[in-house]
PAVEX-149372 format. One line per field, with one value per atom (N, C-alpha, C): x, y, z; atom name. Coordinates in nm, 2 decimals. Example, Ala and Ser with C-alpha at 12.3 -4.5 7.8 and 13.67 -1.06 7.14 Angstrom:
BEGIN
px = c(1.32_1.23_1.32_1.28_1.37_1.29)
py = c(-0.57_-0.45_-0.33_-0.22_-0.11_0.00)
pz = c(0.78_0.78_0.78_0.71_0.71_0.79)
lodo = c(N_CA_C_N_CA_C)
***
This chain:
BEGIN
px = c(-6.70_-6.62_-6.71_-6.64_-6.72_-6.60_-6.71_-6.56_-6.56_-6.42_-6.36_-6.33_-6.41_-6.37_-6.26_-6.16_-6.04_-5.99_-5.89_-5.86_-5.73_-5.58_-5.41_-5.35_-5.33_-5.25_-5.07_-5.06_-4.99_-4.92_-4.79_-4.78_-4.84_-4.83_-4.92_-5.02_-5.03_-5.19_-5.26_-5.43_-5.51_-5.62_-5.76_-5.86_-5.97_-6.11_-6.27_-6.34_-6.46_-6.57_-6.58_-6.72_-6.74_-6.73_-6.71_-6.65_-6.82_-6.86_-6.89_-6.86_-6.85_-6.80_-6.76_-6.87_-6.81_-6.78_-6.72_-6.62_-6.52_-6.47_-6.32_-6.25_-6.33_-6.30_-6.22_-6.31_-6.20_-6.11_-6.10_-5.99_-5.86_-5.89_-5.83_-5.66_-5.87_-5.86_-5.72_-5.76_-5.75_-5.51_-5.51_-5.44_-5.37_-5.41_-5.39_-5.45_-5.28_-5.20_-5.27_-5.41_-5.42_-5.54_-5.61_-5.79_-5.73_-5.74_-5.82_-5.98_-6.03_-6.18_-6.17_-6.12_-6.14_-6.23_-6.36_-6.55_-6.58_-6.62_-6.69_-6.83_-6.85_-6.91_-7.06_-7.11_-7.36_-7.33_-7.24_-7.16_-7.33_-7.37_-7.46_-7.55_-7.52_-7.67_-7.69_-7.83_-7.83_-7.76_-7.87_-7.68_-7.58_-7.51_-7.38_-7.33_-7.20_-7.20_-7.08_-7.14_-6.99_-6.84_-6.75_-6.64_-6.59_-6.68_-6.65_-6.71_-6.75_-6.85_-6.73_-6.67_-6.59_-6.44_-6.41_-6.32_-6.28_-6.45_-6.42_-6.41_-6.48_-6.49_-6.31_-6.26_-6.21_-6.01_-6.05_-5.94_-5.98_-6.15_-6.17_-6.08_-6.07_-5.95_-5.81_-5.75_-5.62_-5.58_-5.66_-5.62_-5.65_-5.56_-5.49_-5.57_-5.64_-5.78_-5.76_-5.75_-5.70_-5.86_-5.91_-6.05_-5.88_-5.98_-5.91_-6.05_-6.15_-6.24_-6.23_-6.23_-6.16_-6.30_-6.31_-6.41_-6.44_-6.51_-6.51_-6.42_-6.50_-6.44_-6.24_-6.21_-6.11_-6.02_-5.95_-5.85_-5.72_-5.67_-5.64_-5.51_-5.43_-5.26_-5.19_-5.31_-5.32_-5.38_-5.46_-5.54_-5.40_-5.41_-5.26_-5.19_-5.07_-4.95_-4.98_-5.11_-5.21_-5.22_-5.18_-5.30_-5.14_-4.98_-4.89_-4.81_-4.86_-4.80_-4.81_-5.01_-5.07_-4.99_-4.97_-4.89_-4.76_-4.62_-4.56_-4.53_-4.60_-4.67_-4.74_-4.80_-4.94_-4.84_-4.89_-4.83_-4.90_-4.76_-4.91_-4.92_-5.00_-5.03_-5.15_-5.17_-5.29_-5.47_-5.53_-5.65_-5.68_-5.76_-5.81_-5.94_-6.03_-6.19_-6.28_-6.38_-6.48_-6.61_-6.66_-6.78_-6.76_-6.69_-6.70_-6.49_-6.38_-6.24_-6.22_-6.29_-6.23_-6.16_-6.21_-6.11_-6.03_-6.05_-5.94_-5.80_-5.83_-5.76_-5.63_-5.75_-5.67_-5.58_-5.69_-5.55_-5.38_-5.45_-5.31_-5.22_-5.26_-5.18_-5.10_-5.22_-5.13_-5.03_-5.07_-4.93_-4.86_-4.83_-4.76_-4.66_-4.67_-4.57_-4.55_-4.58_-4.47_-4.34)
py = c(-7.07_-7.21_-7.30_-7.36_-7.51_-7.65_-7.67_-7.77_-7.90_-7.94_-8.06_-8.20_-8.28_-8.40_-8.47_-8.44_-8.49_-8.56_-8.68_-8.79_-8.79_-8.79_-8.73_-8.84_-8.91_-9.05_-9.03_-8.85_-8.83_-8.65_-8.64_-8.53_-8.40_-8.45_-8.35_-8.38_-8.57_-8.59_-8.60_-8.62_-8.58_-8.63_-8.74_-8.76_-8.74_-8.73_-8.62_-8.74_-8.75_-8.82_-8.69_-8.74_-8.63_-8.45_-8.43_-8.25_-8.21_-8.10_-7.95_-7.90_-7.82_-7.68_-7.62_-7.53_-7.46_-7.50_-7.66_-7.62_-7.63_-7.63_-7.47_-7.44_-7.35_-7.24_-7.24_-7.33_-7.42_-7.44_-7.55_-7.68_-7.49_-7.44_-7.38_-7.24_-7.26_-7.11_-7.23_-7.37_-7.47_-7.49_-7.48_-7.44_-7.56_-7.69_-7.69_-7.63_-7.72_-7.74_-7.73_-7.89_-7.99_-7.99_-8.15_-8.20_-8.28_-8.41_-8.56_-8.52_-8.56_-8.65_-8.84_-8.89_-9.05_-9.09_-9.04_-9.02_-9.01_-9.13_-9.12_-8.98_-8.90_-8.86_-8.95_-8.92_-8.97_-9.05_-9.15_-9.19_-9.24_-9.15_-9.15_-9.03_-9.04_-9.02_-8.84_-8.80_-8.72_-8.57_-8.61_-8.45_-8.41_-8.52_-8.56_-8.44_-8.36_-8.29_-8.31_-8.30_-8.37_-8.27_-8.33_-8.29_-8.21_-8.14_-8.03_-7.91_-7.90_-7.78_-7.76_-7.89_-7.94_-7.87_-7.92_-7.83_-7.68_-7.63_-7.51_-7.49_-7.46_-7.42_-7.39_-7.57_-7.61_-7.47_-7.47_-7.31_-7.21_-7.16_-7.08_-6.91_-7.03_-7.03_-7.15_-7.12_-7.10_-7.25_-7.32_-7.51_-7.57_-7.67_-7.78_-7.85_-7.91_-8.04_-8.14_-8.23_-8.34_-8.45_-8.49_-8.61_-8.73_-8.85_-8.96_-9.01_-9.06_-9.20_-9.31_-9.38_-9.51_-9.56_-9.69_-9.77_-9.82_-9.85_-9.88_-10.03_-10.07_-10.20_-10.24_-10.21_-10.26_-10.09_-10.14_-9.99_-10.14_-10.03_-10.14_-10.08_-10.15_-10.08_-9.95_-9.95_-9.81_-9.75_-9.67_-9.63_-9.61_-9.71_-9.72_-9.64_-9.66_-9.52_-9.43_-9.42_-9.30_-9.21_-9.23_-9.18_-9.17_-9.21_-9.21_-9.10_-9.08_-9.03_-8.84_-8.84_-8.72_-8.64_-8.81_-8.70_-8.69_-8.79_-8.70_-8.58_-8.54_-8.39_-8.28_-8.34_-8.19_-8.16_-8.06_-7.84_-7.98_-7.96_-8.04_-7.93_-8.01_-8.09_-8.09_-8.26_-8.29_-8.32_-8.29_-8.34_-8.43_-8.57_-8.63_-8.66_-8.68_-8.76_-8.85_-8.88_-9.04_-9.02_-9.16_-9.10_-9.10_-9.17_-9.22_-9.11_-9.16_-9.06_-9.33_-9.38_-9.45_-9.53_-9.50_-9.60_-9.51_-9.33_-9.27_-9.25_-9.43_-9.41_-9.51_-9.54_-9.73_-9.68_-9.65_-9.58_-9.55_-9.45_-9.35_-9.47_-9.55_-9.64_-9.72_-9.77_-9.89_-9.77_-9.63_-9.60_-9.55_-9.54_-9.56_-9.65_-9.76_-9.87_-9.91_-9.80_-9.84_-9.82)
pz = c(-1.43_-1.50_-1.48_-1.61_-1.66_-1.54_-1.52_-1.42_-1.46_-1.49_-1.59_-1.49_-1.58_-1.48_-1.54_-1.55_-1.56_-1.43_-1.56_-1.46_-1.56_-1.47_-1.50_-1.44_-1.63_-1.67_-1.63_-1.66_-1.69_-1.63_-1.64_-1.59_-1.73_-1.80_-1.97_-2.02_-1.99_-2.05_-1.99_-1.96_-1.97_-1.99_-2.01_-2.00_-1.93_-2.03_-2.00_-2.10_-2.03_-2.07_-2.19_-2.23_-2.27_-2.32_-2.38_-2.35_-2.51_-2.43_-2.47_-2.56_-2.71_-2.76_-2.63_-2.57_-2.43_-2.32_-2.31_-2.20_-2.29_-2.44_-2.51_-2.31_-2.38_-2.36_-2.11_-2.06_-1.96_-1.97_-2.04_-2.06_-2.15_-2.22_-2.28_-2.13_-2.09_-1.87_-1.83_-1.84_-1.76_-1.78_-1.85_-1.97_-2.02_-2.06_-2.25_-2.28_-2.37_-2.58_-2.65_-2.60_-2.75_-2.64_-2.76_-2.72_-2.86_-2.77_-2.91_-2.92_-2.96_-2.91_-3.04_-2.90_-2.96_-2.97_-3.01_-3.05_-3.15_-3.23_-3.37_-3.35_-3.50_-3.49_-3.45_-3.37_-3.35_-3.31_-3.15_-3.18_-3.05_-2.98_-2.88_-2.88_-3.03_-3.14_-3.14_-3.18_-3.25_-3.19_-3.05_-2.99_-2.91_-2.94_-2.93_-3.03_-2.91_-3.04_-3.12_-3.31_-3.39_-3.34_-3.41_-3.40_-3.50_-3.57_-3.64_-3.55_-3.51_-3.37_-3.25_-3.23_-3.13_-3.21_-3.34_-3.35_-3.33_-3.36_-3.50_-3.24_-3.18_-3.06_-3.00_-3.05_-2.93_-3.03_-3.20_-3.23_-3.16_-3.18_-3.15_-3.01_-2.86_-2.80_-2.82_-2.95_-2.93_-2.95_-2.90_-2.87_-2.98_-3.02_-3.15_-3.10_-3.22_-3.14_-3.33_-3.27_-3.34_-3.33_-3.43_-3.45_-3.46_-3.32_-3.40_-3.34_-3.48_-3.33_-3.33_-3.28_-3.25_-3.18_-3.17_-3.15_-2.94_-2.88_-2.74_-2.78_-2.80_-2.77_-2.82_-2.95_-3.01_-3.05_-2.99_-3.10_-3.23_-3.34_-3.40_-3.37_-3.43_-3.40_-3.49_-3.63_-3.71_-3.56_-3.51_-3.47_-3.27_-3.33_-3.18_-3.19_-3.38_-3.37_-3.43_-3.44_-3.50_-3.36_-3.28_-3.11_-3.06_-3.08_-3.06_-3.16_-3.23_-3.37_-3.31_-3.24_-3.17_-3.04_-2.97_-2.83_-2.87_-2.91_-3.03_-3.10_-3.15_-3.18_-3.10_-3.08_-3.06_-2.96_-2.91_-2.83_-2.65_-2.54_-2.41_-2.40_-2.23_-2.18_-2.29_-2.32_-2.41_-2.27_-2.40_-2.29_-2.46_-2.42_-2.49_-2.41_-2.51_-2.45_-2.55_-2.45_-2.56_-2.44_-2.45_-2.38_-2.25_-2.24_-2.05_-2.01_-2.17_-2.07_-2.05_-2.05_-2.09_-2.21_-2.32_-2.44_-2.46_-2.43_-2.44_-2.36_-2.19_-2.11_-2.19_-2.21_-2.25_-2.41_-2.51_-2.61_-2.60_-2.44_-2.42_-2.43_-2.29_-2.20_-2.36_-2.51_-2.55_-2.64_-2.59_-2.73_-2.65_-2.57_-2.49_-2.48_-2.49_-2.47_-2.64_-2.72_-2.85_-2.78)
lodo = c(N_CA_C_N_CA_C_N_CA_C_N_CA_C_N_CA_C_N_CA_C_N_CA_C_N_CA_C_N_CA_C_N_CA_C_N_CA_C_N_CA_C_N_CA_C_N_CA_C_N_CA_C_N_CA_C_N_CA_C_N_CA_C_N_CA_C_N_CA_C_N_CA_C_N_CA_C_N_CA_C_N_CA_C_N_CA_C_N_CA_C_N_CA_C_N_CA_C_N_CA_C_N_CA_C_N_CA_C_N_CA_C_N_CA_C_N_CA_C_N_CA_C_N_CA_C_N_CA_C_N_CA_C_N_CA_C_N_CA_C_N_CA_C_N_CA_C_N_CA_C_N_CA_C_N_CA_C_N_CA_C_N_CA_C_N_CA_C_N_CA_C_N_CA_C_N_CA_C_N_CA_C_N_CA_C_N_CA_C_N_CA_C_N_CA_C_N_CA_C_N_CA_C_N_CA_C_N_CA_C_N_CA_C_N_CA_C_N_CA_C_N_CA_C_N_CA_C_N_CA_C_N_CA_C_N_CA_C_N_CA_C_N_CA_C_N_CA_C_N_CA_C_N_CA_C_N_CA_C_N_CA_C_N_CA_C_N_CA_C_N_CA_C_N_CA_C_N_CA_C_N_CA_C_N_CA_C_N_CA_C_N_CA_C_N_CA_C_N_CA_C_N_CA_C_N_CA_C_N_CA_C_N_CA_C_N_CA_C_N_CA_C_N_CA_C_N_CA_C_N_CA_C_N_CA_C_N_CA_C_N_CA_C_N_CA_C_N_CA_C_N_CA_C_N_CA_C_N_CA_C_N_CA_C_N_CA_C_N_CA_C_N_CA_C_N_CA_C_N_CA_C_N_CA_C_N_CA_C_N_CA_C_N_CA_C_N_CA_C)
***
């Protein structure tokens, strides 16, 4: 089983660095119900898995999947509000990821402050 490099930010919300489609089975086995991808496609170059590939793998193992791409340096009020809406509506526990996990964590903390 794939080891998941998780950081828990709340009882039902964790972040992780870039995941692969192959990691979705381990995420589901760990009890997560939803995955949020905060990384724009190809931000890390052509070898980065696309959101479409991630979504397909997530859904194949019964996970809800949403793509909310945001830049690493700035998240707009609209992006923060969109993250808040995802947190409020997706089944929990939720795992969000980006390149390192830091952007997803910042977005979560900003959304929680709303």
